[in-house]
N, C-alpha and C positions, 0 to 999 in steps of 0.2 A: 383293621385287621383284614389278615391273611390266611387263607386256604387253599386245599390242591385240590382242584377237580382233574379224577380220572376220569380215563381212559374206559371202555365197554370192549370185551367181542359176542360172538354172534356162534352159541353150536348151532348148529344149522337151523335156517333161515330157508321155510315155508311160502311162496307168494300164490294168496289161494284162489283168489281171484283181484278183477277191476273194479272196482266200486263207481255208481252214478257218478259221484262227485270227482271225480279224474284219480282218485285216491286209488291202491292196494291193499287192500287186505294179508295181515301175513303172517305168520305165526312163530316167532322165534324164542330160543334161549339167550338172553343175556346175562349178560357175569363180567361185575366189574372186575381192572389190571387194576395193580399199581403203580404203569405208567399216569403220570401227571405237568399237569401244567401248572403255573404258580399267576393265581388271583389276587390283587389289594385293592381294598376300595375304603375314598379318606376322606373327611368331610372335605367341601370345597370352603379354603377360611375367603376367599378372597368373594366366595358367592357365584362364580363361573365354572362351568363343569367341563371337565380333563376328562382324554382316554389315551392315551401311549398302549408303546405295545414294547414286546423284545424277543431273544429269537428267534423261531423262524418268520420271515416275513408276511405278513396277514396283505393280503388282496382286497381292495373295496374301499368305499368311502368308508368312514366313522361311525355315520348313524347307522350300517344296514349290522354293523358289527354285532352279534348274538346278546354277551355282554349287557355292548349299549342298549340294543332294545329292547333287553331283560330289565331293564332302571324306567327305561320311559314305561315300561307297564305297569310297574313299582308305580313310579315316582307320582301318573295318571292315576294313580287308583285310589293313592296316600298321602296325597299331596309335598312329595318328600324336597327337601331343600334338595340344590344342588350338589355331586360327588366327584371326584374322580375319580380316577378309574387304571389301573395297570393292566398287562397281562403279561406274563412269560409264556411265553408261546411254547410247549417238546412238544405233545403232542400234532402226528402231521396229520395233515388238512387231506382231502378225497383220501382217506386209511382205507373209514368204516368203523370206523372206530369211538365215533361219536366225543370226538374233541368240542365242535364247538357246539354240540349239545350240552354239552356238562359244564361248557365252561357257562354259560343265560342258568340252568339252573342250579349252580351255587351261585350265578350272582343272586338275584332270590333268597337262596336262603341265608347268604350272608347278609343282606340287606334288614329278610325278614331278625335279626339275630342285631347287626346296625343301632335300627331304628327302633329296638320291643315292640315290634306291629302285633307281636302276637298270632301268627297267624298261624291254622293247622295245615298237617301237613293234606288232606285234599281239598284248599284253597291254593297250597302253593302249587301242586299238579293242572290243577281249573289255567293256573294264567301258566303255567310249563308251559301246554297244548296247545297252545297258543301258539310259542313262538316254534313250536318242533314236532314232530311224530319222538322220536329218544327223548324228550329233555323230559320228558315224566320220570323217565327209566330211574335221572341222575335227582330228585329228592328225597325218594327212597334209599339207592344204591344198592340194592340190595338184590342178588339173582333171585331170577324170575322169567316167570313165563311172556313172555309181549305179545296181545294178538290184534285183533282191529289196525290199527296204521301202526302201531308199533306201543300206540298211547295205553290198552286199558291189559294192567300185567298181573298178575299171579302169583308170589315166591315161592318159592319153590328147597326144597331142602339139598344145599350143594355145596361138598364139599370132597375137594383131592387133595386131603391132606397128604405129600408128599413124593406131587406131580412139579412139575415145573412149562412154565411156560416161554415160550424160545417166538417170538413178534418180529414176522422181518417183512419191511417196507422197499419199493424197486420207487423209483426215479415218477415211474409213474400216478400218476392222480385221478382219477374216478368220478365223474357228479354224479351224484347219488338221481341227480333229472333223466343225465345221460344211462344210465341204469336202470331204471325204471321206464322206461321208451323199451329198452331190449329185451326183455325177460318176458320173457310168455307165463303167466300164473300156468302153475299143474297143481289146481286142485287138491293138494296131498295137505296133509297134516302130519306132524310130528309124535312124534310118539310119545306113549306117556312119558310126561322126566321123573316120575318120581324111579318109571321099574330101570332106569338107567344111568343116570349121572352121575352113579356113585362107581362108572366101571366106563373107562372110555377104553377097553377095551372092546365095547360096542355098538361104538357110535362109529364109526366109520360108511356100515350100510344101513346105517339107520338116520341121521344128522347129516341129511343133506342140505349143501346152500346153491338156491334154482337162479342165485347170480352170480355162480359159477359160465358155466354153460359161457352165456355170451361178452362176458368178463374174460377165458381164458382162448372165447375165438378171435377177442380184438386184442388181446395183449396173449404173448402167450407163452410170456418170459414168467409172467404173476404165476403158470398153471404151472411152469418150468421151476420155481422156489414151491410149491403145496410138494410136486414128488423130487424134491431135494431133501425137505425136513424130511419125510418118513422112510426116503433113504437114510437118513441121520440116524434114524430110529425111533420118531415121533411115535406113540401109539394112537396120532389124529391125528392129524393137520384139516386145516379148510382155511377159508379167505375168509376175512370177517363182513357181517353187513357189507355193501354191495363193490366193495371194494375199495384200494391197490393194496391193506395188510392181510398176511395171511400169517399165520400161528401156527406154532403142535404142541402137543403137548405129551411132553415126555416125565421118563419115568427116572434116569439123569439126564444132566444137561452137554452133546457131548461136545466134542471140542470146533466151533464152527464160524469163528472168526476167519476162518481162512476162504468162508466159502461164501458169505454175502460184505466184503470189507466194500465196494461200494453203494452199500445200501444201507438202509438204516436198518437199525437191529437192537432190538430192548429182552430182558428174558429176564424173569423173576419167577417166585413163590406162586403155586394153581393160589386160588381162595379155598 
């Protein structure tokens, strides 16, 4: 069985406070986008677990991969037999696009179908929360306001018909741990999403990403991408998550290829 775990972008991201457990409370609007990996799960006819990958190279030991961790979690709770996993990686890592979290959530959802476990979304979200703060978002995979560590979700009515997204990522990879170690909680909250989500012209002054200040200070080339997207006519541009990917919202996509030749670029219609 094959699925296509998609990426997300953050429209505004406020780090409101540091929690006693060492994590941070945030508020952000998460929106799925069409950039996606490919994930295949098949029964292990030989009874031996297997994980393989292609596309963007994946660092780290096999058992630390979020797809494998998701399978082991589901296997432990539901006594599943061994399987084979193949992940074709297209979503860049260290980009703030939630690629690993999406892979994990889609693994849980696909295992639920593959083995007819009949788990409801609430049960899947509980498991996803053990794997990462962004993982629960991809269980529902709908535009949502995320709060708490990112696991508390409230759906929002978001449709940007007629707009396109241009996403640009430099070679820089920003780790989430580094970004949180540098960010200073602003104590600020995002505005009511229902009032502004349909008009990206309102976003520039109201929807701020608190990670931009420390990331732009460390890597000015990421700040330069945001500036260039605005100069190309974006009605709104921002870094997604803790970076390093930056996206612009356009009424009409510009001729952008010559500007970002040495970078990862993806474009598509806004949801």
